[in-house]
N, C-alpha and C positions, 0 to 999 in steps of 0.2 A: 514492494508493498503494493497491494491492490486496494483501491479506494472507490467507493460509490459516493458521488455528490448528488444529493437529493435536494433540489432547490427550484422553486417555480419561477423565479426571475431569471429568464434565460440568459440575459447578459451577464449576470453575476455568476450563474452556474458555469457558463462556458469560460469565463475569465478565470475562475478558480481552477477549473479542469486544466486549462492551458498552463497555468502556473505550476500546478502539481506535476504535470507531465514533464516540465522542464527540470523538476527536481528528481526525475527518474522514476516516478510512480506510474503505475498503470491505472487509468481513471476512466470510469464509466459515469454517465450522467442520467438522471431521471428528473423530469419536470413535474411529477405529481406522485402522491403517496402510493397509488396502486402500482404504478410502474416500478417504483423503488422496491416494493415488496416482491414483485415478480423477479426482478434482477437479483435481489438478495437471495432468493430461493434457488437461483440458477448458478450463481458464481460465488466462490469463497472469498469474500471481502475481509481484509484485515480491519478496516475502519469504514464506517458509514458516516459521512458528513450530512447531517439531517436538519433541514430547515423545519422549524416547528409548525409554521402555518402553510402546510401543503394542501393543494386541492385534491378532490376525490376521496382520498383517505388522509385524514389529518395526521400531522407529524407525531402527535402524541400516541395515536393508535399504531402508527408504523413502529414507533419505539417499543411499545408493548409487544407487538408481534415479533419483532426482531429478538427481544429478550427470550421469548418462548420458543421460537423456531430456529434461531441462529445464535446460540449463546456464545459462540467463539468469536463473533464479530464485535468490535468495540464501536460505540456510538458517540459521536461528538455532535451535540445539538447546537444549532445556530438559531438565534431569535433576535428580533428587534427589541424585545422586552428585556431590560437590564436590571430590574429590581431584584432584591435578595429573595423575595417570595417566588419570583419566576425561576430563579436559579434552583432553589430548593425543590420546587415543583418538578422541574425538568429532570433533576437527578433522581427524584422519587419514582419517576416513570421508568427508570432503568438506564438512563444515559450515563456514560462513563465520564463525560466532560461536557462543559457548557460554555459557549462563547457568545457574548452579545454583539450585535451589529451596530456600527461598523467595526471591523476588526483589522488588525495588522496581519498581512499575509505571512510574514516571517514567524509570527507567533502561531498562526494556524499550522504551518509546516512543523514547527517544533512540537506542538501538542499532538499532531498526527503520528510523528515518529515515536513519541513517548507512549502513545496508546498502542501502536503496533508492537512495541516491545512487550507489552502486557498481554497481547492477544495470543501468544504462544508460550512455550516454556521460557522461563527467565533466562536471559543471556546478558553478558556485559555490554555496555554501550559501545565499546570497541571490540571487534571480532578479530582474533589472531589465529593463524595456522602457520607454524614454522616461522619463516622470515616475512610472511605476508600479513599485512594489517589493513583492516577496513574500518573506517569510522563513518557510520551512516549520518550522524549529525552534521559533520563537516563535508560530507560527500567526498571523502578522500581515501585514496588507496596508496599504500607504499609497500615496497619489497626491499628488504635489507636496507631500510632507511631511504630508499630512492622513491620519490613521489612519481606516481603513474597516473596519467590523465586518461580517463575512460569516458566513453559516451554514455548517456543515461541508461540505455538498454544493457550495455556491457556491465555497468556498475550494478544494475539491478539483478542480473543473472549471477554475478559473482557473490552478491549479498545473500541470495537464496541458497547458493551452493555452500557458502561458508557457514551460514546459520544452521545448515543440516548436520554439521559436526562430523563429516566423513561419510554420512549415509548417501546412498545413490538417490538422485532426484530425476524423475522421469521427464521426458520431453513434454508430455501432456501437462505435468505439474508446472513446469517452467512457463509454458504458454499461459496457463491459468493465473499464475502469480505475477508475471512480468508484462504480459501484453493485455490490451483491453479487449472488450467484446467484439470489436471489429476485426480482430486478428484471424487469419485463416490458419487453422491448426495443421493443415496439410502442406504448408509452405516449408521452406528450409531456413526460416528466419532464425530458429534456435541454433542450428548447426553453424550458420554463417556468423552469428554473434559470438559463439564459443570459439570459432577459429580466430576471429579478430582479438578476442580476449586473450587467448593463448599467446598470440604474437606479441601483444603489448606487455604481458606479464613476464615473458622471456624464459630462459632456461635455468635450471631444469623445469620441465613442464609441471604445471600445478593442477590444471583441470584434466581429469582422466575420463575417457569414454568407457562406459561399461556396456559392452556389446549387448544390444537388445533390451537394455534396461534404462539407460540415461547417462548422467554425468555425476561426478563427485570430485571433491577437493581433498 
């Protein structure tokens, strides 16, 4: 899952980003509304975590623009205002979900995962392929009933590949979905992550290399 955190309080934004990265998400950060729109136009975000009171371009306008320009991205609006009228107003602007501050981090993660499932074609909460099972909510993977411990990037790559339903996923798409904006697309990060993933998943091999095209499960 790739997430944009748009929040002008840098301490809050950076803390949320660190926590989401520990959950295996690729996270970019914007500290104002103009930067948030620039990044959303450049990268395919599954969910945008949007503070309502952003400088330069207000969060309300960012939300409107995202609905017009990036309809596939889901918007979770954060605000210090917790009244019912504020919630209704935020949803009427096009937000998909709304959380008042302060918020519980575990709830934020759960809501982001739920929104990400709605961002693409509907799929079950648990993804299965043969004897391989992946549960995004529990961040758990098992094969033939055996639990497999994966690093965050390994888990994220496997989730993208399994969600593709057997279709080939290119190296470029994996970088865009799993790594953040600071990733170098010309490194061998994807190849090395796939190698470690194959080793942990065991035999027979699950992840197949499609020469010149990418990878598939």
